[in-house]
VODO-909766 format. One line per field, with one value per residue (C-alpha): residue in one letter; residue number from 1; x, y, z. Coordinates in nm, 2 decimals, m for minus. Example, Ala and Ser with C-alpha at 12.3 -4.5 7.8 and 13.67 -1.06 7.14 Angstrom:
! residues 2
residu (A | S)
num (1 | 2)
xx (1.23 | 1.37)
yy (m0.45 | m0.11)
zz (0.78 | 0.71)
This chain:
! residues 358
residu (X | X | X | X | X | X | X | X | X | X | X | X | X | X | X | X | X | X | X | X | X | X | X | X | X | X | X | X | X | X | X | X | X | X | X | X | X | X | X | X | X | X | X | X | X | X | X | X | X | X | X | X | X | X | X | X | X | X | X | X | X | X | X | X | X | X | X | X | X | X | X | X | X | X | X | X | X | X | X | X | X | X | X | X | X | X | X | X | X | X | X | X | X | X | X | X | X | X | X | X | X | X | X | X | X | X | X | X | X | X | X | X | X | X | X | X | X | X | X | X | X | X | X | X | X | X | X | X | X | X | X | X | X | X | X | X | X | X | X | X | X | X | X | X | X | X | X | X | X | X | X | X | X | X | X | X | X | X | X | X | X | X | X | X | X | X | X | X | X | X | X | X | X | X | X | X | X | X | X | X | X | X | X | X | X | X | X | X | X | X | X | X | X | X | X | X | X | X | X | X | X | X | X | X | X | X | X | X | X | X | X | X | X | X | X | X | X | X | X | X | X | X | X | X | X | X | X | X | X | X | X | X | X | X | X | X | X | X | X | X | X | X | X | X | X | X | X | X | X | X | X | X | X | X | X | X | X | X | X | X | X | X | X | X | X | X | X | X | X | X | X | X | X | X | X | X | X | X | X | X | X | X | X | X | X | X | X | X | X | X | X | X | X | X | X | X | X | X | X | X | X | X | X | X | X | X | X | X | X | X | X | X | X | X | X | X | X | X | X | X | X | X | X | X | X | X | X | X | X | X | X | X | X | X | X | X | X | X | X | X | X | X | X | X | X | X | X | X | X | X | X | X | X | X | X | X | X | X)
num (1 | 2 | 3 | 4 | 5 | 6 | 7 | 8 | 9 | 10 | 11 | 12 | 13 | 14 | 15 | 16 | 17 | 18 | 19 | 20 | 21 | 22 | 23 | 24 | 25 | 26 | 27 | 28 | 29 | 30 | 31 | 32 | 33 | 34 | 35 | 36 | 37 | 38 | 39 | 40 | 41 | 42 | 43 | 44 | 45 | 46 | 47 | 48 | 49 | 50 | 51 | 52 | 53 | 54 | 55 | 56 | 57 | 58 | 59 | 60 | 61 | 62 | 63 | 64 | 65 | 66 | 67 | 68 | 69 | 70 | 71 | 72 | 73 | 74 | 75 | 76 | 77 | 78 | 79 | 80 | 81 | 82 | 83 | 84 | 85 | 86 | 87 | 88 | 89 | 90 | 91 | 92 | 93 | 94 | 95 | 96 | 97 | 98 | 99 | 100 | 101 | 102 | 103 | 104 | 105 | 106 | 107 | 108 | 109 | 110 | 111 | 112 | 113 | 114 | 115 | 116 | 117 | 118 | 119 | 120 | 121 | 122 | 123 | 124 | 125 | 126 | 127 | 128 | 129 | 130 | 131 | 132 | 133 | 134 | 135 | 136 | 137 | 138 | 139 | 140 | 141 | 142 | 143 | 144 | 145 | 146 | 147 | 148 | 149 | 150 | 151 | 152 | 153 | 154 | 155 | 156 | 157 | 158 | 159 | 160 | 161 | 162 | 163 | 164 | 165 | 166 | 167 | 168 | 169 | 170 | 171 | 172 | 173 | 174 | 175 | 176 | 177 | 178 | 179 | 180 | 181 | 182 | 183 | 184 | 185 | 186 | 187 | 188 | 189 | 190 | 191 | 192 | 193 | 194 | 195 | 196 | 197 | 198 | 199 | 200 | 201 | 202 | 203 | 204 | 205 | 206 | 207 | 208 | 209 | 210 | 211 | 212 | 213 | 214 | 215 | 216 | 217 | 218 | 219 | 220 | 221 | 222 | 223 | 224 | 225 | 226 | 227 | 228 | 229 | 230 | 231 | 232 | 233 | 234 | 235 | 236 | 237 | 238 | 239 | 240 | 241 | 242 | 243 | 244 | 245 | 246 | 247 | 248 | 249 | 250 | 251 | 252 | 253 | 254 | 255 | 256 | 257 | 258 | 259 | 260 | 261 | 262 | 263 | 264 | 265 | 266 | 267 | 268 | 269 | 270 | 271 | 272 | 273 | 274 | 275 | 276 | 277 | 278 | 279 | 280 | 281 | 282 | 283 | 284 | 285 | 286 | 287 | 288 | 289 | 290 | 291 | 292 | 293 | 294 | 295 | 296 | 297 | 298 | 299 | 300 | 301 | 302 | 303 | 304 | 305 | 306 | 307 | 308 | 309 | 310 | 311 | 312 | 313 | 314 | 315 | 316 | 317 | 318 | 319 | 320 | 321 | 322 | 323 | 324 | 325 | 326 | 327 | 328 | 329 | 330 | 331 | 332 | 333 | 334 | 335 | 336 | 337 | 338 | 339 | 340 | 341 | 342 | 343 | 344 | 345 | 346 | 347 | 348 | 349 | 350 | 351 | 352 | 353 | 354 | 355 | 356 | 357 | 358)
xx (0.00 | 0.12 | 0.09 | 0.29 | 0.61 | 0.86 | 1.03 | 1.27 | 1.15 | 1.32 | 1.49 | 1.66 | 1.98 | 1.92 | 2.29 | 2.40 | 2.06 | 2.10 | 1.76 | 1.59 | 1.84 | 1.72 | 1.59 | 1.72 | 2.05 | 2.16 | 2.19 | 2.43 | 2.44 | 2.69 | 2.78 | 2.85 | 2.83 | 2.54 | 2.34 | 1.98 | 1.71 | 1.41 | 1.17 | 1.27 | 1.16 | 0.88 | 0.70 | 0.83 | 0.62 | 0.57 | 0.83 | 1.10 | 1.02 | 1.33 | 1.24 | 1.40 | 1.47 | 1.44 | 1.35 | 1.36 | 1.17 | 1.30 | 1.11 | 1.10 | 1.44 | 1.56 | 1.75 | 2.02 | 1.92 | 2.29 | 2.43 | 2.12 | 2.25 | 1.98 | 2.01 | 1.82 | 1.56 | 1.77 | 2.07 | 2.12 | 2.39 | 2.44 | 2.67 | 2.82 | 2.88 | 2.81 | 2.54 | 2.26 | 1.95 | 1.70 | 1.62 | 1.63 | 1.34 | 1.15 | 1.13 | 0.81 | 0.61 | 0.39 | 0.02 | m0.09 | m0.18 | m0.44 | m0.49 | m0.72 | m0.60 | m0.53 | m0.41 | m0.06 | 0.10 | 0.25 | 0.54 | 0.43 | 0.68 | 1.02 | 1.01 | 1.18 | 1.24 | 1.38 | 1.07 | 0.84 | 1.01 | 1.01 | 0.63 | 0.55 | 0.74 | 0.56 | 0.23 | 0.33 | 0.43 | 0.10 | 0.27 | 0.12 | m0.24 | m0.30 | m0.42 | m0.78 | m0.72 | m0.55 | m0.82 | m1.09 | m0.90 | m0.88 | m1.24 | m1.33 | m1.12 | m1.30 | m1.64 | m1.53 | m1.41 | m1.74 | m1.95 | m1.74 | m1.78 | m2.16 | m2.19 | m2.01 | m2.23 | m2.54 | m2.44 | m2.37 | m2.70 | m2.88 | m2.72 | m2.82 | m3.18 | m3.23 | m3.07 | m3.31 | m3.34 | m3.54 | m3.87 | m4.16 | m4.51 | m4.85 | m5.13 | m5.42 | m5.64 | m5.70 | m5.80 | m5.89 | m5.99 | m6.14 | m6.14 | m6.31 | m6.21 | m6.46 | m6.35 | m6.58 | m6.50 | m6.54 | m6.46 | m6.18 | m6.01 | m5.65 | m5.37 | m5.00 | m4.70 | m4.72 | m4.47 | m4.64 | m4.96 | m5.18 | m5.26 | m5.60 | m5.78 | m5.86 | m5.66 | m5.63 | m5.51 | m5.79 | m5.73 | m5.64 | m5.57 | m5.19 | m5.02 | m4.66 | m4.53 | m4.19 | m4.09 | m3.76 | m3.42 | m3.09 | m2.74 | m2.58 | m2.22 | m2.18 | m1.81 | m1.51 | m1.34 | m0.96 | m0.71 | m0.34 | m0.22 | 0.13 | 0.25 | 0.56 | 0.75 | 0.96 | 1.29 | 1.35 | 1.12 | 0.75 | 0.52 | 0.28 | m0.01 | m0.34 | m0.65 | m0.99 | m1.33 | m1.65 | m1.93 | m2.29 | m2.63 | m2.98 | m3.21 | m3.58 | m3.69 | m4.05 | m4.28 | m4.64 | m4.89 | m5.19 | m5.54 | m5.62 | m5.95 | m6.00 | m6.14 | m6.01 | m6.10 | m6.11 | m6.18 | m6.55 | m6.59 | m6.43 | m6.60 | m6.45 | m6.54 | m6.33 | m6.35 | m6.16 | m6.23 | m6.19 | m6.53 | m6.45 | m6.69 | m6.67 | m6.87 | m7.18 | m7.11 | m7.32 | m7.13 | m7.27 | m7.19 | m6.89 | m6.55 | m6.67 | m6.49 | m6.79 | m6.88 | m7.05 | m6.93 | m6.74 | m6.47 | m6.35 | m6.02 | m6.00 | m5.74 | m5.72 | m5.51 | m5.49 | m5.31 | m5.25 | m5.21 | m4.96 | m4.87 | m4.54 | m4.54 | m4.40 | m4.54 | m4.83 | m4.67 | m4.88 | m4.78 | m4.95 | m4.81 | m4.95 | m4.99 | m5.08 | m5.43 | m5.32 | m5.08 | m5.34 | m5.61 | m5.37 | m5.27 | m5.48 | m5.51 | m5.26 | m5.00 | m4.65 | m4.39 | m4.05 | m3.97 | m3.70 | m3.81 | m3.65 | m3.44 | m3.46 | m3.84 | m4.01 | m4.21 | m4.16 | m4.12 | m3.96 | m4.24 | m4.00 | m3.83 | m4.14 | m4.12 | m4.30 | m4.16 | m3.99)
yy (0.00 | 0.35 | 0.46 | 0.16 | 0.24 | 0.00 | 0.02 | m0.20 | m0.44 | m0.43 | m0.71 | m0.73 | m0.93 | m1.22 | m1.24 | m0.88 | m0.72 | m0.45 | m0.31 | m0.20 | m0.34 | m0.30 | m0.62 | m0.55 | m0.37 | m0.56 | m0.93 | m0.95 | m0.76 | m0.47 | m0.50 | m0.87 | m1.02 | m1.26 | m1.36 | m1.22 | m1.46 | m1.38 | m1.50 | m1.20 | m0.94 | m0.70 | m0.40 | m0.06 | 0.23 | 0.51 | 0.71 | 0.44 | 0.37 | 0.36 | 0.38 | 0.15 | 0.33 | 0.15 | m0.18 | m0.48 | m0.77 | m1.11 | m1.33 | m1.44 | m1.50 | m1.86 | m2.00 | m2.25 | m2.60 | m2.67 | m2.37 | m2.16 | m1.85 | m1.62 | m1.58 | m1.38 | m1.56 | m1.53 | m1.72 | m2.08 | m2.16 | m2.05 | m1.74 | m1.88 | m2.25 | m2.30 | m2.56 | m2.59 | m2.39 | m2.62 | m2.77 | m2.42 | m2.30 | m1.98 | m1.71 | m1.67 | m1.36 | m1.15 | m1.10 | m0.78 | m0.48 | m0.21 | 0.14 | 0.43 | 0.69 | 0.95 | 0.72 | 0.59 | 0.25 | 0.14 | m0.11 | m0.47 | m0.53 | m0.67 | m1.06 | m1.30 | m1.59 | m1.81 | m1.77 | m1.82 | m2.15 | m2.26 | m2.18 | m2.36 | m2.67 | m2.66 | m2.64 | m2.93 | m3.14 | m3.06 | m2.88 | m2.55 | m2.50 | m2.36 | m1.99 | m1.91 | m1.88 | m2.21 | m2.37 | m2.22 | m2.35 | m2.70 | m2.69 | m2.59 | m2.88 | m3.12 | m2.98 | m3.02 | m3.38 | m3.46 | m3.32 | m3.53 | m3.85 | m3.77 | m3.73 | m4.05 | m4.24 | m4.09 | m4.19 | m4.54 | m4.55 | m4.42 | m4.68 | m4.95 | m4.84 | m4.77 | m5.10 | m5.30 | m5.65 | m5.82 | m5.98 | m6.15 | m5.99 | m6.10 | m5.88 | m5.86 | m5.58 | m5.28 | m4.92 | m4.61 | m4.25 | m4.00 | m3.63 | m3.35 | m2.99 | m2.72 | m2.37 | m2.07 | m1.76 | m1.45 | m1.09 | m1.01 | m0.71 | m0.73 | m0.50 | m0.54 | m0.35 | m0.16 | m0.40 | m0.71 | m0.73 | m1.02 | m1.31 | m1.34 | m1.21 | m0.85 | m0.72 | m0.35 | m0.10 | 0.09 | 0.46 | 0.68 | 0.39 | 0.38 | 0.50 | 0.53 | 0.27 | 0.16 | m0.16 | m0.22 | m0.06 | m0.01 | 0.04 | 0.37 | 0.48 | 0.70 | 0.80 | 0.59 | 0.45 | 0.44 | 0.25 | 0.20 | m0.16 | m0.29 | m0.63 | m0.83 | m0.90 | m1.17 | m1.03 | m0.79 | m0.52 | m0.45 | m0.27 | 0.00 | 0.11 | 0.29 | 0.07 | 0.23 | 0.07 | 0.23 | 0.28 | 0.22 | 0.33 | 0.20 | 0.41 | 0.33 | 0.24 | 0.35 | 0.22 | 0.23 | 0.00 | m0.03 | m0.19 | m0.40 | m0.55 | m0.83 | m1.18 | m1.53 | m1.88 | m1.96 | m2.29 | m2.35 | m2.71 | m3.05 | m3.39 | m3.73 | m4.09 | m4.40 | m4.77 | m5.09 | m5.28 | m5.25 | m5.09 | m4.72 | m4.43 | m4.05 | m3.81 | m3.66 | m3.29 | m3.03 | m2.72 | m2.37 | m2.27 | m2.50 | m2.37 | m2.02 | m1.72 | m1.54 | m1.44 | m1.74 | m2.00 | m2.31 | m2.55 | m2.88 | m3.06 | m3.44 | m3.64 | m4.01 | m4.23 | m4.61 | m4.83 | m5.20 | m5.35 | m5.63 | m5.86 | m6.02 | m6.38 | m6.51 | m6.25 | m6.02 | m5.68 | m5.50 | m5.23 | m4.99 | m4.88 | m4.65 | m4.77 | m4.65 | m4.76 | m5.02 | m5.21 | m5.16 | m5.33 | m5.61 | m5.71 | m5.98 | m6.09 | m6.36 | m6.23 | m6.23 | m5.95 | m5.89 | m5.56 | m5.40 | m5.38 | m5.21 | m5.49 | m5.37 | m5.39 | m5.45 | m5.14 | m4.98 | m5.09 | m4.92 | m4.92 | m4.82 | m5.16 | m5.37 | m5.63 | m5.95 | m6.26 | m6.51)
zz (0.00 | m0.07 | 0.30 | 0.44 | 0.63 | 0.78 | 1.12 | 1.33 | 1.59 | 1.92 | 2.13 | 2.47 | 2.51 | 2.74 | 2.84 | 2.93 | 2.97 | 2.71 | 2.62 | 2.30 | 2.05 | 1.68 | 1.52 | 1.17 | 1.25 | 1.56 | 1.47 | 1.76 | 2.09 | 2.04 | 2.41 | 2.47 | 2.11 | 2.19 | 1.89 | 1.86 | 1.95 | 1.72 | 1.99 | 2.20 | 1.95 | 2.04 | 1.90 | 2.01 | 2.13 | 1.89 | 2.07 | 2.01 | 1.65 | 1.41 | 1.04 | 0.79 | 0.46 | 0.13 | 0.30 | 0.07 | 0.22 | 0.11 | 0.36 | 0.73 | 0.90 | 0.94 | 1.24 | 1.17 | 1.30 | 1.38 | 1.56 | 1.62 | 1.43 | 1.28 | 0.90 | 0.64 | 0.43 | 0.12 | 0.27 | 0.15 | 0.41 | 0.77 | 0.79 | 1.11 | 1.06 | 0.68 | 0.74 | 0.49 | 0.59 | 0.42 | 0.77 | 0.93 | 1.15 | 1.04 | 1.30 | 1.50 | 1.43 | 1.67 | 1.61 | 1.44 | 1.65 | 1.57 | 1.71 | 1.63 | 1.37 | 1.64 | 1.91 | 1.99 | 2.00 | 2.33 | 2.34 | 2.33 | 2.61 | 2.67 | 2.65 | 2.89 | 2.65 | 2.91 | 3.14 | 2.84 | 2.75 | 3.12 | 3.16 | 2.83 | 2.96 | 3.29 | 3.11 | 2.89 | 3.19 | 3.37 | 3.66 | 3.57 | 3.45 | 3.10 | 3.07 | 3.00 | 2.62 | 2.60 | 2.82 | 2.59 | 2.29 | 2.44 | 2.52 | 2.17 | 2.04 | 2.27 | 2.15 | 1.79 | 1.86 | 2.03 | 1.74 | 1.49 | 1.70 | 1.73 | 1.35 | 1.28 | 1.54 | 1.39 | 1.04 | 1.15 | 1.33 | 1.02 | 0.80 | 1.05 | 1.08 | 0.71 | 0.59 | 0.37 | 0.25 | m0.03 | 0.08 | m0.09 | m0.05 | m0.17 | m0.31 | m0.06 | m0.20 | m0.41 | m0.33 | m0.52 | m0.48 | m0.74 | m0.66 | m0.85 | m0.76 | m0.88 | m0.93 | m0.99 | m1.20 | m0.98 | m0.94 | m0.70 | m0.54 | m0.40 | m0.29 | m0.38 | m0.48 | m0.81 | m0.98 | m0.84 | m1.03 | m0.89 | m1.12 | m1.30 | m1.60 | m1.70 | m1.40 | m1.37 | m1.11 | m0.93 | m1.01 | m0.71 | m0.47 | m0.46 | m0.13 | m0.05 | 0.20 | 0.32 | 0.13 | 0.28 | 0.35 | 0.17 | 0.28 | 0.18 | 0.24 | 0.55 | 0.58 | 0.68 | 0.99 | 0.97 | 1.19 | 1.19 | 1.18 | 1.24 | 1.13 | 1.22 | 0.90 | 1.07 | 0.95 | 1.24 | 1.10 | 1.11 | 0.86 | 0.97 | 0.74 | 0.75 | 0.69 | 0.62 | 0.57 | 0.46 | 0.71 | 0.60 | 0.74 | 0.67 | 0.46 | 0.41 | 0.06 | m0.04 | m0.31 | m0.43 | m0.26 | m0.49 | m0.51 | m0.81 | m0.95 | m1.19 | m1.25 | m1.18 | m1.08 | m0.71 | m0.53 | m0.48 | m0.37 | m0.37 | m0.43 | m0.36 | m0.41 | m0.30 | m0.26 | m0.18 | m0.50 | m0.88 | m0.93 | m0.97 | m1.03 | m1.03 | m0.82 | m0.98 | m1.03 | m1.21 | m1.33 | m1.41 | m1.77 | m1.77 | m1.87 | m1.97 | m1.85 | m1.72 | m1.36 | m1.19 | m1.44 | m1.32 | m1.43 | m1.28 | m1.23 | m1.19 | m1.01 | m0.93 | m0.70 | m0.72 | m0.47 | m0.39 | m0.04 | 0.02 | 0.31 | 0.38 | 0.25 | 0.58 | 0.82 | 0.91 | 0.82 | 0.55 | 0.30 | 0.06 | m0.28 | m0.55 | m0.91 | m1.25 | m1.35 | m1.60 | m1.36 | m1.08 | m1.29 | m1.40 | m1.04 | m0.88 | m0.53 | m0.45 | m0.70 | m0.55 | m0.57 | m0.43 | m0.25 | m0.05 | 0.32 | 0.62 | 0.77 | 1.14 | 1.19 | 0.85 | 0.91 | 0.56 | 0.21 | m0.09 | m0.35 | m0.62 | m0.59 | m0.64 | m0.92 | m0.99 | m0.81 | m1.04)
C-alpha cells in the first residue's frame, strides 16, 4: 500500500541485559556479542520507532538448526557454521496490532524468552495450568471432537436403521380415490406493490388507490473508519499502514402499494369418491356454464389415486403402494412380488423396488 512504512522491531539481550536493540540492525548484541534470539523481538512504542529506509523484504528470517544462528531468508547456508538452511526454522512472528487513527502504540513489552520457555514446559508437563485462552482452545477442540464423533455415530445408526433386504409380498387388496375440484369464475379485489400485479384475467389498477409505503431498506455509504495496523515481517522489521473501511447506514426504501381489480378462478368445492375394490366411479357434479370465462361459471379438475395393499409372504406386516391404473387393474389378489423392506423392523417398504416374483 502507498501509505505503508517499515520500522525496526526491538529485542533485549538475554545475556548482558542490554535493552531496545534493533531487530534488523543488531543481529548480535553490540555490548556482549550474543546472537539475537528472534523469539525475544517485540513492537516498540511510537516514541521508540526507528524507520527503515528502502527496505527490501526477502522473507522471514531462518534460524540454523545446527548452531542456532539467525540468518536472512535469502541465505542458503548459515553465515556462522556453513550448514545448509534447508532444515532451518523460520522465526516466529507476533500478532498484528491495531490502534485508532489519532491514538498511539505502546510497546508490546520486553520478552523474557527463558521464562516463556520454562512456563511452556511446565504447562506441557502438567505442573502449571493452562491460561484461559489455552483452556478455551482446548475446550473448543473437545467440543469439535465430540461433534465429529456424534456425527459418525449418527451416520452409523442411520445406516443400520435404514438398511433394507429383499422380501416376498402377496397382493391382498385394491383401493382407489377419485377427486373433482370445482373452481368458480369470480370478481376479486386485492392489494399489492405496483410492480407485483396479482394473477388473474382483466386485471387493472384501481385509479387513485396507490399510497406510498416503506418496502424495505438499503445500505448507503456513510463515511469511513480508519485505523493504523502494524504487522511483524519476521525479518527484524514491522510494517505500519493505515487501513480504512466504509461505514454504512440503513435508509428506508419506499414504493407504491396499490389496489387491483380483476377476474379469476377460485376454489368453490371438492367432491370425492373412493373404494376398496376394482369398481371405480366418479362423483356426480353439475357445473354452471362449464368452462366459460364469465362471472359465476365453473370448471373442474379431476385427479385419481390407485393403490394396492400387500402382506409379507411369511409375516403379518402390510404395505401400501400407489400404481398407475393399467398395472393396478392387472394385479390380482394372491399375486407375488419382491420388494426392499427395512431390515430392522419390517415397518416400511420401498415401493419403487417392487417387481413380480420369479
